[in-house]
mmCIF file as Biopython writes it, N, C-alpha, C and O atoms, coordinates in Angstrom:
data_model
#
loop_
_atom_site.group_PDB
_atom_site.id
_atom_site.type_symbol
_atom_site.label_atom_id
_atom_site.label_alt_id
_atom_site.label_comp_id
_atom_site.label_asym_id
_atom_site.label_entity_id
_atom_site.label_seq_id
_atom_site.pdbx_PDB_ins_code
_atom_site.Cartn_x
_atom_site.Cartn_y
_atom_site.Cartn_z
_atom_site.occupancy
_atom_site.B_iso_or_equiv
_atom_site.auth_seq_id
_atom_site.auth_asym_id
_atom_site.pdbx_PDB_model_num
ATOM 1   N N  . MET A ? 1  ? -34.740 76.727 -26.576 1.0 0.0 1  A 1 
ATOM 2   C CA . MET A ? 1  ? -34.786 76.818 -25.111 1.0 0.0 1  A 1 
ATOM 3   C C  . MET A ? 1  ? -34.557 78.369 -24.814 1.0 0.0 1  A 1 
ATOM 4   O O  . MET A ? 1  ? -33.656 79.018 -25.345 1.0 0.0 1  A 1 
ATOM 5   N N  . THR A ? 2  ? -35.363 78.822 -24.021 1.0 0.0 2  A 1 
ATOM 6   C CA . THR A ? 2  ? -35.352 80.256 -23.604 1.0 0.0 2  A 1 
ATOM 7   C C  . THR A ? 2  ? -34.440 80.375 -22.325 1.0 0.0 2  A 1 
ATOM 8   O O  . THR A ? 2  ? -34.117 79.380 -21.676 1.0 0.0 2  A 1 
ATOM 9   N N  . LEU A ? 3  ? -34.068 81.577 -22.024 1.0 0.0 3  A 1 
ATOM 10  C CA . LEU A ? 3  ? -33.359 81.862 -20.798 1.0 0.0 3  A 1 
ATOM 11  C C  . LEU A ? 3  ? -34.170 81.398 -19.557 1.0 0.0 3  A 1 
ATOM 12  O O  . LEU A ? 3  ? -33.615 80.827 -18.618 1.0 0.0 3  A 1 
ATOM 13  N N  . HIS A ? 4  ? -35.398 81.642 -19.582 1.0 0.0 4  A 1 
ATOM 14  C CA . HIS A ? 4  ? -36.367 81.255 -18.424 1.0 0.0 4  A 1 
ATOM 15  C C  . HIS A ? 4  ? -36.312 79.685 -18.223 1.0 0.0 4  A 1 
ATOM 16  O O  . HIS A ? 4  ? -36.273 79.181 -17.100 1.0 0.0 4  A 1 
ATOM 17  N N  . ASP A ? 5  ? -36.313 78.971 -19.365 1.0 0.0 5  A 1 
ATOM 18  C CA . ASP A ? 5  ? -36.284 77.524 -19.266 1.0 0.0 5  A 1 
ATOM 19  C C  . ASP A ? 5  ? -34.999 76.989 -18.716 1.0 0.0 5  A 1 
ATOM 20  O O  . ASP A ? 5  ? -34.971 76.061 -17.908 1.0 0.0 5  A 1 
ATOM 21  N N  . LEU A ? 6  ? -33.875 77.634 -19.201 1.0 0.0 6  A 1 
ATOM 22  C CA . LEU A ? 6  ? -32.584 77.272 -18.728 1.0 0.0 6  A 1 
ATOM 23  C C  . LEU A ? 6  ? -32.439 77.545 -17.192 1.0 0.0 6  A 1 
ATOM 24  O O  . LEU A ? 6  ? -31.972 76.690 -16.439 1.0 0.0 6  A 1 
ATOM 25  N N  . LEU A ? 7  ? -32.856 78.762 -16.765 1.0 0.0 7  A 1 
ATOM 26  C CA . LEU A ? 7  ? -32.784 79.010 -15.316 1.0 0.0 7  A 1 
ATOM 27  C C  . LEU A ? 7  ? -33.647 78.013 -14.450 1.0 0.0 7  A 1 
ATOM 28  O O  . LEU A ? 7  ? -33.235 77.527 -13.397 1.0 0.0 7  A 1 
ATOM 29  N N  . SER A ? 8  ? -34.842 77.765 -14.980 1.0 0.0 8  A 1 
ATOM 30  C CA . SER A ? 8  ? -35.662 76.792 -14.174 1.0 0.0 8  A 1 
ATOM 31  C C  . SER A ? 8  ? -35.092 75.366 -14.147 1.0 0.0 8  A 1 
ATOM 32  O O  . SER A ? 8  ? -35.221 74.654 -13.151 1.0 0.0 8  A 1 
ATOM 33  N N  . THR A ? 9  ? -34.491 74.982 -15.200 1.0 0.0 9  A 1 
ATOM 34  C CA . THR A ? 9  ? -33.903 73.738 -15.342 1.0 0.0 9  A 1 
ATOM 35  C C  . THR A ? 9  ? -32.696 73.583 -14.429 1.0 0.0 9  A 1 
ATOM 36  O O  . THR A ? 9  ? -32.517 72.533 -13.812 1.0 0.0 9  A 1 
ATOM 37  N N  . LEU A ? 10 ? -31.906 74.570 -14.341 1.0 0.0 10 A 1 
ATOM 38  C CA . LEU A ? 10 ? -30.653 74.592 -13.553 1.0 0.0 10 A 1 
ATOM 39  C C  . LEU A ? 10 ? -30.956 74.672 -12.058 1.0 0.0 10 A 1 
ATOM 40  O O  . LEU A ? 10 ? -30.309 73.999 -11.256 1.0 0.0 10 A 1 
ATOM 41  N N  . GLY A ? 11 ? -31.953 75.506 -11.675 1.0 0.0 11 A 1 
ATOM 42  C CA . GLY A ? 11 ? -32.278 75.633 -10.300 1.0 0.0 11 A 1 
ATOM 43  C C  . GLY A ? 11 ? -31.228 76.593 -9.655  1.0 0.0 11 A 1 
ATOM 44  O O  . GLY A ? 11 ? -30.281 77.007 -10.324 1.0 0.0 11 A 1 
ATOM 45  N N  . PRO A ? 12 ? -31.405 76.937 -8.367  1.0 0.0 12 A 1 
ATOM 46  C CA . PRO A ? 12 ? -30.505 77.903 -7.757  1.0 0.0 12 A 1 
ATOM 47  C C  . PRO A ? 12 ? -29.071 77.362 -7.566  1.0 0.0 12 A 1 
ATOM 48  O O  . PRO A ? 12 ? -28.100 78.099 -7.733  1.0 0.0 12 A 1 
ATOM 49  N N  . VAL A ? 13 ? -28.952 76.081 -7.219  1.0 0.0 13 A 1 
ATOM 50  C CA . VAL A ? 13 ? -27.599 75.482 -7.052  1.0 0.0 13 A 1 
ATOM 51  C C  . VAL A ? 13 ? -26.850 75.402 -8.435  1.0 0.0 13 A 1 
ATOM 52  O O  . VAL A ? 13 ? -25.688 75.796 -8.533  1.0 0.0 13 A 1 
ATOM 53  N N  . GLY A ? 14 ? -27.471 74.936 -9.386  1.0 0.0 14 A 1 
ATOM 54  C CA . GLY A ? 14 ? -26.965 74.870 -10.739 1.0 0.0 14 A 1 
ATOM 55  C C  . GLY A ? 14 ? -26.538 76.272 -11.245 1.0 0.0 14 A 1 
ATOM 56  O O  . GLY A ? 14 ? -25.478 76.434 -11.850 1.0 0.0 14 A 1 
ATOM 57  N N  . LEU A ? 15 ? -27.319 77.181 -11.000 1.0 0.0 15 A 1 
ATOM 58  C CA . LEU A ? 15 ? -26.916 78.593 -11.401 1.0 0.0 15 A 1 
ATOM 59  C C  . LEU A ? 15 ? -25.756 79.074 -10.751 1.0 0.0 15 A 1 
ATOM 60  O O  . LEU A ? 15 ? -24.920 79.750 -11.350 1.0 0.0 15 A 1 
ATOM 61  N N  . LEU A ? 16 ? -25.649 78.733 -9.445  1.0 0.0 16 A 1 
ATOM 62  C CA . LEU A ? 16 ? -24.431 79.215 -8.663  1.0 0.0 16 A 1 
ATOM 63  C C  . LEU A ? 16 ? -23.141 78.427 -9.170  1.0 0.0 16 A 1 
ATOM 64  O O  . LEU A ? 16 ? -22.054 78.997 -9.266  1.0 0.0 16 A 1 
ATOM 65  N N  . VAL A ? 17 ? -23.308 77.192 -9.461  1.0 0.0 17 A 1 
ATOM 66  C CA . VAL A ? 17 ? -22.193 76.538 -10.051 1.0 0.0 17 A 1 
ATOM 67  C C  . VAL A ? 17 ? -21.721 77.042 -11.390 1.0 0.0 17 A 1 
ATOM 68  O O  . VAL A ? 17 ? -20.531 77.209 -11.658 1.0 0.0 17 A 1 
ATOM 69  N N  . LEU A ? 18 ? -22.803 77.295 -12.285 1.0 0.0 18 A 1 
ATOM 70  C CA . LEU A ? 18 ? -22.435 77.906 -13.554 1.0 0.0 18 A 1 
ATOM 71  C C  . LEU A ? 18 ? -21.792 79.281 -13.509 1.0 0.0 18 A 1 
ATOM 72  O O  . LEU A ? 18 ? -20.897 79.605 -14.289 1.0 0.0 18 A 1 
ATOM 73  N N  . LEU A ? 19 ? -22.291 80.095 -12.546 1.0 0.0 19 A 1 
ATOM 74  C CA . LEU A ? 19 ? -21.639 81.412 -12.293 1.0 0.0 19 A 1 
ATOM 75  C C  . LEU A ? 19 ? -20.228 81.278 -11.792 1.0 0.0 19 A 1 
ATOM 76  O O  . LEU A ? 19 ? -19.328 82.000 -12.221 1.0 0.0 19 A 1 
ATOM 77  N N  . GLY A ? 20 ? -20.045 80.386 -10.916 1.0 0.0 20 A 1 
ATOM 78  C CA . GLY A ? 20 ? -18.690 80.101 -10.404 1.0 0.0 20 A 1 
ATOM 79  C C  . GLY A ? 20 ? -17.724 79.617 -11.517 1.0 0.0 20 A 1 
ATOM 80  O O  . GLY A ? 20 ? -16.559 80.015 -11.552 1.0 0.0 20 A 1 
ATOM 81  N N  . MET A ? 21 ? -18.211 78.787 -12.385 1.0 0.0 21 A 1 
ATOM 82  C CA . MET A ? 21 ? -17.359 78.271 -13.404 1.0 0.0 21 A 1 
ATOM 83  C C  . MET A ? 21 ? -16.978 79.426 -14.381 1.0 0.0 21 A 1 
ATOM 84  O O  . MET A ? 21 ? -15.833 79.524 -14.824 1.0 0.0 21 A 1 
ATOM 85  N N  . VAL A ? 22 ? -17.926 80.252 -14.684 1.0 0.0 22 A 1 
ATOM 86  C CA . VAL A ? 22 ? -17.782 81.402 -15.541 1.0 0.0 22 A 1 
ATOM 87  C C  . VAL A ? 22 ? -16.703 82.309 -14.931 1.0 0.0 22 A 1 
ATOM 88  O O  . VAL A ? 22 ? -15.740 82.700 -15.592 1.0 0.0 22 A 1 
ATOM 89  N N  . MET A ? 23 ? -16.896 82.613 -13.693 1.0 0.0 23 A 1 
ATOM 90  C CA . MET A ? 23 ? -15.978 83.465 -12.944 1.0 0.0 23 A 1 
ATOM 91  C C  . MET A ? 23 ? -14.467 82.825 -12.966 1.0 0.0 23 A 1 
ATOM 92  O O  . MET A ? 23 ? -13.495 83.547 -13.193 1.0 0.0 23 A 1 
ATOM 93  N N  . VAL A ? 24 ? -14.358 81.646 -12.753 1.0 0.0 24 A 1 
ATOM 94  C CA . VAL A ? 24 ? -13.087 80.975 -12.736 1.0 0.0 24 A 1 
ATOM 95  C C  . VAL A ? 24 ? -12.458 81.122 -14.141 1.0 0.0 24 A 1 
ATOM 96  O O  . VAL A ? 24 ? -11.288 81.477 -14.284 1.0 0.0 24 A 1 
ATOM 97  N N  . PHE A ? 25 ? -13.284 80.833 -15.176 1.0 0.0 25 A 1 
ATOM 98  C CA . PHE A ? 25 ? -12.831 80.972 -16.545 1.0 0.0 25 A 1 
ATOM 99  C C  . PHE A ? 25 ? -12.320 82.293 -16.803 1.0 0.0 25 A 1 
ATOM 100 O O  . PHE A ? 25 ? -11.196 82.462 -17.276 1.0 0.0 25 A 1 
ATOM 101 N N  . MET A ? 26 ? -13.136 83.282 -16.498 1.0 0.0 26 A 1 
ATOM 102 C CA . MET A ? 26 ? -12.779 84.736 -16.813 1.0 0.0 26 A 1 
ATOM 103 C C  . MET A ? 26 ? -11.642 85.199 -15.972 1.0 0.0 26 A 1 
ATOM 104 O O  . MET A ? 26 ? -10.886 86.063 -16.415 1.0 0.0 26 A 1 
ATOM 105 N N  . GLY A ? 27 ? -11.465 84.679 -14.775 1.0 0.0 27 A 1 
ATOM 106 C CA . GLY A ? 27 ? -10.405 85.311 -13.830 1.0 0.0 27 A 1 
ATOM 107 C C  . GLY A ? 27 ? -9.153  84.457 -13.866 1.0 0.0 27 A 1 
ATOM 108 O O  . GLY A ? 27 ? -8.108  84.908 -13.397 1.0 0.0 27 A 1 
ATOM 109 N N  . VAL A ? 28 ? -9.206  83.290 -14.380 1.0 0.0 28 A 1 
ATOM 110 C CA . VAL A ? 28 ? -7.848  82.424 -14.366 1.0 0.0 28 A 1 
ATOM 111 C C  . VAL A ? 28 ? -7.514  82.002 -15.705 1.0 0.0 28 A 1 
ATOM 112 O O  . VAL A ? 28 ? -6.362  82.199 -16.092 1.0 0.0 28 A 1 
ATOM 113 N N  . VAL A ? 29 ? -8.399  81.420 -16.511 1.0 0.0 29 A 1 
ATOM 114 C CA . VAL A ? 29 ? -8.065  80.850 -17.747 1.0 0.0 29 A 1 
ATOM 115 C C  . VAL A ? 29 ? -7.786  81.963 -18.815 1.0 0.0 29 A 1 
ATOM 116 O O  . VAL A ? 29 ? -6.804  81.859 -19.550 1.0 0.0 29 A 1 
ATOM 117 N N  . LEU A ? 30 ? -8.616  82.990 -18.901 1.0 0.0 30 A 1 
ATOM 118 C CA . LEU A ? 30 ? -8.358  84.032 -19.922 1.0 0.0 30 A 1 
ATOM 119 C C  . LEU A ? 30 ? -7.058  84.785 -19.622 1.0 0.0 30 A 1 
ATOM 120 O O  . LEU A ? 30 ? -6.273  84.989 -20.549 1.0 0.0 30 A 1 
ATOM 121 N N  . PRO A ? 31 ? -6.789  85.203 -18.407 1.0 0.0 31 A 1 
ATOM 122 C CA . PRO A ? 31 ? -5.439  85.843 -18.161 1.0 0.0 31 A 1 
ATOM 123 C C  . PRO A ? 31 ? -4.323  84.929 -18.485 1.0 0.0 31 A 1 
ATOM 124 O O  . PRO A ? 31 ? -3.264  85.407 -18.891 1.0 0.0 31 A 1 
ATOM 125 N N  . THR A ? 32 ? -4.468  83.682 -18.342 1.0 0.0 32 A 1 
ATOM 126 C CA . THR A ? 32 ? -3.349  82.702 -18.738 1.0 0.0 32 A 1 
ATOM 127 C C  . THR A ? 32 ? -3.057  82.821 -20.213 1.0 0.0 32 A 1 
ATOM 128 O O  . THR A ? 32 ? -1.901  82.729 -20.624 1.0 0.0 32 A 1 
ATOM 129 N N  . ILE A ? 33 ? -4.055  83.020 -20.998 1.0 0.0 33 A 1 
ATOM 130 C CA . ILE A ? 33 ? -3.872  83.081 -22.439 1.0 0.0 33 A 1 
ATOM 131 C C  . ILE A ? 33 ? -3.590  84.476 -22.960 1.0 0.0 33 A 1 
ATOM 132 O O  . ILE A ? 33 ? -2.754  84.627 -23.851 1.0 0.0 33 A 1 
ATOM 133 N N  . TRP A ? 34 ? -4.269  85.531 -22.430 1.0 0.0 34 A 1 
ATOM 134 C CA . TRP A ? 34 ? -4.282  86.845 -23.122 1.0 0.0 34 A 1 
ATOM 135 C C  . TRP A ? 34 ? -3.461  87.860 -22.479 1.0 0.0 34 A 1 
ATOM 136 O O  . TRP A ? 34 ? -3.305  88.932 -23.063 1.0 0.0 34 A 1 
ATOM 137 N N  . SER A ? 35 ? -2.950  87.667 -21.413 1.0 0.0 35 A 1 
ATOM 138 C CA . SER A ? 35 ? -2.158  88.792 -20.679 1.0 0.0 35 A 1 
ATOM 139 C C  . SER A ? 35 ? -0.944  89.200 -21.445 1.0 0.0 35 A 1 
ATOM 140 O O  . SER A ? 35 ? -0.244  88.356 -22.005 1.0 0.0 35 A 1 
ATOM 141 N N  . ARG A ? 36 ? -0.685  90.455 -21.482 1.0 0.0 36 A 1 
ATOM 142 C CA . ARG A ? 36 ? 0.615   90.897 -22.132 1.0 0.0 36 A 1 
ATOM 143 C C  . ARG A ? 36 ? 1.789   90.775 -21.105 1.0 0.0 36 A 1 
ATOM 144 O O  . ARG A ? 36 ? 2.947   90.726 -21.521 1.0 0.0 36 A 1 
ATOM 145 N N  . HIS A ? 37 ? 1.523   90.728 -19.854 1.0 0.0 37 A 1 
ATOM 146 C CA . HIS A ? 37 ? 2.579   90.697 -18.907 1.0 0.0 37 A 1 
ATOM 147 C C  . HIS A ? 37 ? 2.922   89.271 -18.436 1.0 0.0 37 A 1 
ATOM 148 O O  . HIS A ? 37 ? 2.062   88.476 -18.057 1.0 0.0 37 A 1 
ATOM 149 N N  . ALA A ? 38 ? 4.194   89.015 -18.485 1.0 0.0 38 A 1 
ATOM 150 C CA . ALA A ? 38 ? 4.673   87.620 -18.203 1.0 0.0 38 A 1 
ATOM 151 C C  . ALA A ? 38 ? 4.272   87.231 -16.729 1.0 0.0 38 A 1 
ATOM 152 O O  . ALA A ? 38 ? 3.847   86.104 -16.476 1.0 0.0 38 A 1 
ATOM 153 N N  . TYR A ? 39 ? 4.415   88.158 -15.814 1.0 0.0 39 A 1 
ATOM 154 C CA . TYR A ? 39 ? 4.124   87.869 -14.374 1.0 0.0 39 A 1 
ATOM 155 C C  . TYR A ? 39 ? 2.656   87.552 -14.180 1.0 0.0 39 A 1 
ATOM 156 O O  . TYR A ? 39 ? 2.326   86.693 -13.361 1.0 0.0 39 A 1 
ATOM 157 N N  . ARG A ? 40 ? 1.763   88.210 -14.898 1.0 0.0 40 A 1 
ATOM 158 C CA . ARG A ? 40 ? 0.362   87.878 -14.770 1.0 0.0 40 A 1 
ATOM 159 C C  . ARG A ? 40 ? 0.086   86.433 -15.318 1.0 0.0 40 A 1 
ATOM 160 O O  . ARG A ? 40 ? -0.598  85.628 -14.687 1.0 0.0 40 A 1 
ATOM 161 N N  . ARG A ? 41 ? 0.637   86.167 -16.487 1.0 0.0 41 A 1 
ATOM 162 C CA . ARG A ? 41 ? 0.395   84.867 -17.116 1.0 0.0 41 A 1 
ATOM 163 C C  . ARG A ? 41 ? 0.931   83.771 -16.237 1.0 0.0 41 A 1 
ATOM 164 O O  . ARG A ? 41 ? 0.321   82.709 -16.115 1.0 0.0 41 A 1 
ATOM 165 N N  . SER A ? 42 ? 2.129   84.032 -15.589 1.0 0.0 42 A 1 
ATOM 166 C CA . SER A ? 42 ? 2.716   82.992 -14.723 1.0 0.0 42 A 1 
ATOM 167 C C  . SER A ? 42 ? 1.795   82.831 -13.483 1.0 0.0 42 A 1 
ATOM 168 O O  . SER A ? 42 ? 1.520   81.703 -13.072 1.0 0.0 42 A 1 
ATOM 169 N N  . ALA A ? 43 ? 1.339   83.900 -12.912 1.0 0.0 43 A 1 
ATOM 170 C CA . ALA A ? 43 ? 0.447   83.814 -11.692 1.0 0.0 43 A 1 
ATOM 171 C C  . ALA A ? 43 ? -0.772  83.087 -12.043 1.0 0.0 43 A 1 
ATOM 172 O O  . ALA A ? 43 ? -1.174  82.158 -11.342 1.0 0.0 43 A 1 
ATOM 173 N N  . ALA A ? 44 ? -1.427  83.507 -13.194 1.0 0.0 44 A 1 
ATOM 174 C CA . ALA A ? 44 ? -2.636  82.776 -13.562 1.0 0.0 44 A 1 
ATOM 175 C C  . ALA A ? 44 ? -2.420  81.286 -13.818 1.0 0.0 44 A 1 
ATOM 176 O O  . ALA A ? 44 ? -3.249  80.454 -13.449 1.0 0.0 44 A 1 
ATOM 177 N N  . ARG A ? 45 ? -1.299  80.964 -14.454 1.0 0.0 45 A 1 
ATOM 178 C CA . ARG A ? 45 ? -0.934  79.535 -14.745 1.0 0.0 45 A 1 
ATOM 179 C C  . ARG A ? 45 ? -0.732  78.826 -13.458 1.0 0.0 45 A 1 
ATOM 180 O O  . ARG A ? 45 ? -1.172  77.686 -13.308 1.0 0.0 45 A 1 
ATOM 181 N N  . THR A ? 46 ? -0.078  79.459 -12.508 1.0 0.0 46 A 1 
ATOM 182 C CA . THR A ? 46 ? 0.080   78.708 -11.161 1.0 0.0 46 A 1 
ATOM 183 C C  . THR A ? 46 ? -1.308  78.583 -10.448 1.0 0.0 46 A 1 
ATOM 184 O O  . THR A ? 46 ? -1.510  77.549 -9.811  1.0 0.0 46 A 1 
ATOM 185 N N  . THR A ? 47 ? -2.185  79.446 -10.492 1.0 0.0 47 A 1 
ATOM 186 C CA . THR A ? 47 ? -3.485  79.379 -9.922  1.0 0.0 47 A 1 
ATOM 187 C C  . THR A ? 47 ? -4.250  78.195 -10.654 1.0 0.0 47 A 1 
ATOM 188 O O  . THR A ? 47 ? -4.837  77.311 -10.029 1.0 0.0 47 A 1 
ATOM 189 N N  . MET A ? 48 ? -4.188  78.262 -11.992 1.0 0.0 48 A 1 
ATOM 190 C CA . MET A ? 48 ? -4.886  77.232 -12.767 1.0 0.0 48 A 1 
ATOM 191 C C  . MET A ? 48 ? -4.370  75.872 -12.473 1.0 0.0 48 A 1 
ATOM 192 O O  . MET A ? 48 ? -5.158  74.927 -12.453 1.0 0.0 48 A 1 
ATOM 193 N N  . ASN A ? 49 ? -3.037  75.693 -12.231 1.0 0.0 49 A 1 
ATOM 194 C CA . ASN A ? 49 ? -2.509  74.386 -11.934 1.0 0.0 49 A 1 
ATOM 195 C C  . ASN A ? 49 ? -2.903  73.961 -10.562 1.0 0.0 49 A 1 
ATOM 196 O O  . ASN A ? 49 ? -3.095  72.769 -10.321 1.0 0.0 49 A 1 
ATOM 197 N N  . THR A ? 50 ? -3.041  74.952 -9.587  1.0 0.0 50 A 1 
ATOM 198 C CA . THR A ? 50 ? -3.431  74.590 -8.264  1.0 0.0 50 A 1 
ATOM 199 C C  . THR A ? 50 ? -4.944  74.106 -8.299  1.0 0.0 50 A 1 
ATOM 200 O O  . THR A ? 50 ? -5.283  73.110 -7.661  1.0 0.0 50 A 1 
ATOM 201 N N  . ILE A ? 51 ? -5.757  74.770 -8.989  1.0 0.0 51 A 1 
ATOM 202 C CA . ILE A ? 51 ? -7.193  74.398 -9.129  1.0 0.0 51 A 1 
ATOM 203 C C  . ILE A ? 51 ? -7.297  72.993 -9.811  1.0 0.0 51 A 1 
ATOM 204 O O  . ILE A ? 51 ? -8.084  72.151 -9.378  1.0 0.0 51 A 1 
ATOM 205 N N  . LEU A ? 52 ? -6.532  72.770 -10.825 1.0 0.0 52 A 1 
ATOM 206 C CA . LEU A ? 52 ? -6.647  71.461 -11.482 1.0 0.0 52 A 1 
ATOM 207 C C  . LEU A ? 52 ? -6.081  70.304 -10.645 1.0 0.0 52 A 1 
ATOM 208 O O  . LEU A ? 52 ? -6.570  69.177 -10.716 1.0 0.0 52 A 1 
ATOM 209 N N  . LYS A ? 53 ? -5.101  70.588 -9.897  1.0 0.0 53 A 1 
ATOM 210 C CA . LYS A ? 53 ? -4.471  69.564 -8.925  1.0 0.0 53 A 1 
ATOM 211 C C  . LYS A ? 53 ? -5.561  69.266 -7.923  1.0 0.0 53 A 1 
ATOM 212 O O  . LYS A ? 53 ? -5.795  68.089 -7.646  1.0 0.0 53 A 1 
ATOM 213 N N  . ALA A ? 54 ? -6.232  70.226 -7.370  1.0 0.0 54 A 1 
ATOM 214 C CA . ALA A ? 54 ? -7.225  69.966 -6.366  1.0 0.0 54 A 1 
ATOM 215 C C  . ALA A ? 54 ? -8.421  69.192 -6.981  1.0 0.0 54 A 1 
ATOM 216 O O  . ALA A ? 54 ? -8.950  68.300 -6.319  1.0 0.0 54 A 1 
ATOM 217 N N  . LEU A ? 55 ? -8.852  69.492 -8.187  1.0 0.0 55 A 1 
ATOM 218 C CA . LEU A ? 55 ? -9.885  68.672 -8.842  1.0 0.0 55 A 1 
ATOM 219 C C  . LEU A ? 55 ? -9.382  67.282 -9.052  1.0 0.0 55 A 1 
ATOM 220 O O  . LEU A ? 55 ? -10.112 66.312 -8.849  1.0 0.0 55 A 1 
ATOM 221 N N  . ARG A ? 56 ? -8.128  67.169 -9.462  1.0 0.0 56 A 1 
ATOM 222 C CA . ARG A ? 56 ? -7.619  65.672 -9.659  1.0 0.0 56 A 1 
ATOM 223 C C  . ARG A ? 56 ? -7.676  64.966 -8.345  1.0 0.0 56 A 1 
ATOM 224 O O  . ARG A ? 56 ? -7.988  63.775 -8.336  1.0 0.0 56 A 1 
ATOM 225 N N  . GLN A ? 57 ? -7.415  65.565 -7.286  1.0 0.0 57 A 1 
ATOM 226 C CA . GLN A ? 57 ? -7.490  64.878 -6.014  1.0 0.0 57 A 1 
ATOM 227 C C  . GLN A ? 57 ? -8.855  64.446 -5.581  1.0 0.0 57 A 1 
ATOM 228 O O  . GLN A ? 57 ? -9.051  63.388 -4.982  1.0 0.0 57 A 1 
ATOM 229 N N  . LEU A ? 58 ? -9.856  65.355 -5.926  1.0 0.0 58 A 1 
ATOM 230 C CA . LEU A ? 58 ? -11.214 65.088 -5.715  1.0 0.0 58 A 1 
ATOM 231 C C  . LEU A ? 58 ? -11.752 63.876 -6.556  1.0 0.0 58 A 1 
ATOM 232 O O  . LEU A ? 58 ? -12.387 62.938 -6.074  1.0 0.0 58 A 1 
ATOM 233 N N  . TYR A ? 59 ? -11.414 64.020 -7.863  1.0 0.0 59 A 1 
ATOM 234 C CA . TYR A ? 59 ? -11.963 63.059 -8.902  1.0 0.0 59 A 1 
ATOM 235 C C  . TYR A ? 59 ? -10.789 62.481 -9.687  1.0 0.0 59 A 1 
ATOM 236 O O  . TYR A ? 59 ? -10.547 62.905 -10.817 1.0 0.0 59 A 1 
ATOM 237 N N  . PRO A ? 60 ? -10.062 61.536 -9.127  1.0 0.0 60 A 1 
ATOM 238 C CA . PRO A ? 60 ? -8.936  60.990 -9.810  1.0 0.0 60 A 1 
ATOM 239 C C  . PRO A ? 60 ? -9.357  60.217 -10.965 1.0 0.0 60 A 1 
ATOM 240 O O  . PRO A ? 60 ? -10.236 59.375 -10.787 1.0 0.0 60 A 1 
ATOM 241 N N  . PHE A ? 61 ? -8.832  60.387 -12.188 1.0 0.0 61 A 1 
ATOM 242 C CA . PHE A ? 61 ? -9.239  59.648 -13.404 1.0 0.0 61 A 1 
ATOM 243 C C  . PHE A ? 61 ? -8.284  58.631 -13.700 1.0 0.0 61 A 1 
ATOM 244 O O  . PHE A ? 61 ? -8.442  57.901 -14.679 1.0 0.0 61 A 1 
#
């Protein structure tokens, strides 16, 4: 599967969702794991918990 096939399969909405997920992953999940500073890890963990709590309210399992 080429990049062109992937982009045409996802469409514009799928591409925006994919980019949003990558941005959340890079901006929240990675700092939770890799930051040297405890206050950054704590802030990223709090943000990640808030996002997960909101997702659980939308889609309760």
